N, C-alpha and C positions, 0 to 999 in steps of 0.2 A: 610459405612457398611463393605466394604472389609477391610479397615484399621483396624477397630475394631476386625474383625475376625482374621486377621494376628496377632494383638497384643495378643488376647486371646490365639491363638495357640502357640505363643512364650512362654507365661507364663506357659501354660500346659507342654510344652517341658522342660522348666527349672525345673519345679516341678518333672517331671519324672527323669531327670538327678540327681537332689538332692536326690530323693528316692533311685535310684540305688546306689549312692555313700554314702548312709547314714551310712553304716558300714565301710567306708574307711576313712583313716586318711592321711593328708599331701599329697594331690594330687598335683603333680608338672608336668609341661611340659617344655621341653627345645628344642629349635631349634638351630642347629649348621651347618655352612657350612664348607666343607672340602676344601683342596687346589685346587680341581677341580670345586669349586663353586656349589657342589651338596649339597642340603639341607637334613639334617638328623633330624628327629623329634623323641624325646623320652619322654615318660611320665611314671610316676610311682606313686604307692600309697601303703600304708601299710594297710593290711587287718587283722582285729582281733588282732591288735597290734603286731603280731608275724610273719606275712608273707609279705615279700616285693615282689610286683609284678611289673615287668618292661615290658613296651610295647613300640612299635614304629617301625621305619624302619631304616635300615642302620647299621653303626658301633657304638656300645655302647662304650662311652669313659668315663674315670674317671671324667673329668670336667663336664659331664652331671649330675652326682650324687653328687659330692662333691662341696661345703659343705652344700648342702640342707638337708641332713639327719643328725639330731642332735645326739649327743652322747647318750642322754637319750633314743631316739627311737632305735638307733643301738643296744643297749644292750638287747632290748626285741626281736629283730628279730632272729627267729630260722630257717626260711625257706626262700630261695630266688627262685622266679619263673621268668624265662625269657620267654616271650611269643613270638609267631610267628610274624615275621616282622623284628626282629633284625637279622642281617646277620653275625656280628662278635662281640665278646667280646674283646674290645681293651686291650692292655697291661696294667697290674696292675690296671685294672678298679675297682675290688672289694677289692683287698688288699689295694689299696690306700685309699678307703673310710672306710673300716672296721678295717684295721690294723690287728694285730695278736691276740689281746685280744677281742674276740667276742664270741657269743653264737650260731652261725650258725651251724645247725646240718644236714640240707638237702638242696640240690640244684637240681632244675628241669630246664632243658634247652630244648627249642623248636626245632623242626626239621629244621627251617629256618636258624639256626646258623650253619656256616661252619667252624669257627675257634674259639678256646679258646686261647686268647692271653697270653703272658708271665706273669708269676707270679700272675695270677689272684686270686687264692685261696691259695697262699703260707702261710703255717703255720696256717691254720684254724684248730686249735688243737681239737675242739670238733665235727668237721664235720664227719658224719657217713656214709652218702650215697649220691650218685650223679646219677641222672637220665638224661642221655645225649640223645639229639635228634639224629636221624639217619642221619641228614644232615652234621654232623661235619666231616671234612676231616683232620684237623690238631689240635693236642693238643700241644701247644707251650711250650717253656722252663719254667720249674719250675711251671707249671700251678697248680699242686696239691702237690708240694714239702712239706714234713714235715706235712702232714695231718695225724697225728699219730693215730687217731681213725677212719680213713676211712676204712671201712670193706666191703662195697658193691659198686662195680662199674661194670656197663654193658657198654662196649665200643660200639660206634656207628657202624652200619653196613657199612657205607661209609668211615670209617676212613682209611687214607692212611699213615699218619706220626705221630709218637709219638716222640717229640723232647727231647733234653737233660734235665735231672733231672725232667722230667714231673711228675713222681710219686716217686721220691727218698724219702727215710725215711718214707714211708707209712707202718709202722711196723705192722699194724693190718690187712692188706690185706692178705687173706689166699688163694685166687685163682684169676686168671684173664683169661678170654676167649678172645683171639684175633680174630677180624673179618677176613673173608677170603680175603678182599681186601687190607689188611695192607701191606705196602712196606718196611718201615724202622722203626727202634727203635733206638733212639738217645743215646748219651753218658750218662752213669749213670742214664738212665731213670727209672729203677726200683732198683737202688742200695739201699742196706740196707732194703729191704722189707723182713724182717725176718720171716714173717708169711707164705710166699710162700713155697710150698713143691714140686711143679711141674711146668715146663714151656713147653708148646707145641706151636710151631710156625706154623701158617698156611702156605700152600705151596707158597703163594704170597710174603712172606717176603724175600727180597734179601740182606738186610744190617742190621747188629746188631753192633752198634758202641761200642767203648771201655768201658768196665765196666758197660754195660747196666744192668747186674744182679750181679754185684760184691757185696760181703758181704751179699748175700742172704744165710745166714748160714744154713738154713733148707731145701734148695732145694736139693732133692734127685735124680730127674730125669729130663732130658732135651731131647725134641724131635725136631730135626732140620727140617727145611722146604725144600721142593723140589728145590726151586729156590735160595736158600741161596748161596751167593758168598763172603760175608765178615762177619767174626766175629773174631776179632783179639785176644780177651781175653776169649775165650770159657772156662767156668768152673772156671775162676780165682776167688779166695777168696770165693768159694762155697765148704767148707770143707765136707759137707754131701753128695755131689754129688757122686752117685755110678752107674748111668746108663745113657748112651747117645745113643739115637737111631738116626742114620744118614740116613735121607731120601733124602739127597741132592745128587748132581751129582759129588761131589768131596770128597776127604779125608780131615779130620780135626785133627789138634793138639788140645788136651784138656789138660788144666793145670794139672801138676803133684804136684802142691802145695809144691814147694821147696823140692821135692823128697819124700814127705810124702804119695804119692799116685802113683800107676802104673795102666796102662790100659791094658785090655786083651780082645781079640776077639776069641771066641771059645776056651778058655783056653790058648791061645797063646799071649804072651806079645807083645804089639805093641807100636810104638811111635805115630802113627796117626790112627784114626779110618776110615777105608775105606768106600766108598760110599755104601749105602744099608746094612750096618752092624750095629750091636749093641755092644757098648763098655761097659765093666763091670769093676769097680774099685776094686783093691786090696789095702787096706790101711795099713800103718805101725802100728805095735804094740810097745808099750813102757812100761817100768817097773815103779812101784811106791814103794817107801820105806817110812816108817813113823818114825819120832822121836818125842817123847812126851815131851822132855825137862823138866823132873822132875815131870810130871803129870801122870795121869792114863787114858789110852785110853778107851773110851766107844763107842760102835758101831763099824761097820766094815768099814775100808778104803780099796778100791779096790787095788789089788796088781799089776794090769796092766790095760792098756786102749788102745783103738784103735783110731787113728787119725780120726777126723770127727764125732765121736759119743759124746753124752752128758752123763756125769757121775755125778749124784748128790752125794755130800759128806754127808753121814749120820753120820760120826764119829765126836766125840768131845773129849775134854780132861778135866778131873776134877783135880783141884788143889786148896787146901784150900786158901781162900783169893783172888782167881783169877777167871776170867771167860774167856772162849774161844770164841772169836768173829769171828773166821775164821781160815784160813790157808794160809801159803805162801810156795811156792816151790822154792828151790834154797839154796845154802850154805849160801848166804848172803841175808837177807830180802830186802835190798835196790834194789837188782838186780832181785828179784824173781817175780813170778806170784802170784797175790793175789786172794783169794777166801773167801768172807765174808759170815758168817752165817746170818740168817738160810736158805738162798737160795743158799748156796755155791755149786758149781759144777765145774767139770773139763770140760772146754768149748770145742767146736768142733774144734777150731783153735789152741788148745794147742798141743805142740809137744815136743818130747824129754823125756828121763827118768826124773822122778820127785823125789825129796827128800822133803817130806811134813813136815813142822813145824807148830805147833799151834801158833796163834796170841793170846797171853794172856794179858789181862788187869787186873790191880789190882781192885778188887771189893769186898767191905765188908760193912755190916751194923751191927752196934754194939752199946750197951749201954755204954756211957762214963761217965755220971753224972746222978744224980737224974732227972728223967723225960726227959732226953736228949738222942737222938740217933745221931750217927755220920755215915754218908754215905761217903765212900771213893770210888772214881772212877777215875782211872788214867791210861793213856797209856804211861806214861813217860818211856823212854828206848826203845820204839818201833820206828823204822824208819818212820813209817806211823802214824802221829798224827792227830786225828780228831780235827776240829775247835771248836766244843763244844759238851758237853754231857748234856742230860736232864734226870732227874729222875722223877718218879711219885710214889705216895704212897697213900694207901687207907686202910680203915678198912675192905674192902670187897675183897674177893679173886678174884672176877671177875673184879676188878679194877674200879668199878663204883664209881662215886663221888670222883675221885682221885684228889689230888693236885700235882702241879709240881714245880720243881726247876731247874734252869739252872746252870750248872757247867762250867764256862768259864774262863780258865786261872788258875784255882786252882783245886786240886784233891779231895777236900772234902767239905761237908756242914753239919752243925749241925741243927737238927730239934728240936724245943722247944714247938711246939703247939700240943703235943701229950698227950693222956690219959694213966695214969699209969694202968697197968694190961691188956691193950688192945693189941691185935695182929695186926700188920700192915704189909701190903704186898708192895713190892717194885719191880719196873722194871726200865730199862733205855733204851735210844736210843741215837744216835749221829746224827750230821748234819753239814751243812756248813753255814757260815755267809753271806747268800745271798738269794734272791728269794722272800721271803714273805715280808709283810709290816713291820714286826718287824726286818727284816734283817736276819732271820733264816730260813733255809730250812732243815727239817728232811730228813735223807738219809737211815734210817734203821727202821724196825718195832720195837715195844717194845719187850724187851727180858730180860733174866736174872732174872726171878721172884725169890724173896727171902722173908722170913717173919721173924719178930722179935717181941717178947713181951716186951713192955716198962716196965722197973722196976724202 
């Protein structure tokens, strides 16, 4: 009777387990021993097709997950949840499994995790948010490098080290709050985080390595920590920087950006900002002159600009049979600075007096024979030649139901599938021969709308 009771109990338990896991897919369990003969157990399952849940104990390694998750399942995963028990996420664990072409948008990490290993979420381009457990002490090299859509990050309370390139190229990050126990920020850790406007270091930070915030082009204000002892490239390649609050116990040299910026304390020019003082930047002014090269200027071109500020270019040039796709600055276009429409602007890092010339391409739509339109689109003669142009045309002004043609290696195309008496609208864009499945990657929006009635 006892044996029967035990048997029935086991059957009931199995039924309960099956019921609990009824909405879970691909449940896997892996046991691995490390070089100290310690046994790590990891299991994972996919919930509702889109959530990868990882459980277990010890260090999570790439070999525990790969190649058990199929490509088909990986494409559907939008959230990764790492539950309590995992102590570290080993180097390249998730980047090795998912690669750069994935759909992961959210990551949740439990409090038991103390380290995020190197390169784990490198180039997760659709990742938007990371919820980090408070137990994390180290974010290692390139952990979130080039997560270009990552906009929400709350750093763990116990975080001590952010290592090199950890958040480099996270261009959508607009703010970051550093925890009070943070000690060091590694080389280029936040480089090219162009959404940041302000950096405030907690008093615990002692070391900021080379280029940690370089090319953060929109950072306007930096507040230094009380215990800071090292920051070799303070303010370097931060052209918008205009205020540094020095709460540390020593004076600091702040980059003058190749002579384009000077620092003042209480209206007195200084080479270094003293302890306990606030430095304010005075930035150089430069002149702008415009040449229209036989066309007619429309809109206003600024006559001067200040280093470190952004100046949208709203001017264009009209010339029959041509279209202005942008501007270049310099006596020779090959050596100039390029500004392409319609988002052209004089960038924060531009310096020196500018002589602006329009970039004009030949662009015309005309009737050439009965029922035939000829579209000419050529940048021949310009030093900067696009790899291909694409036109689209439609009977509708909003360009709905448009047809397209590629102009690659030639400057015109004849259209014969048109209705006499109808008005057609045209636009164009350019691109490079790489990136997409068909080998073409558009690099501009549609522009240059024109219309012609077919005769």
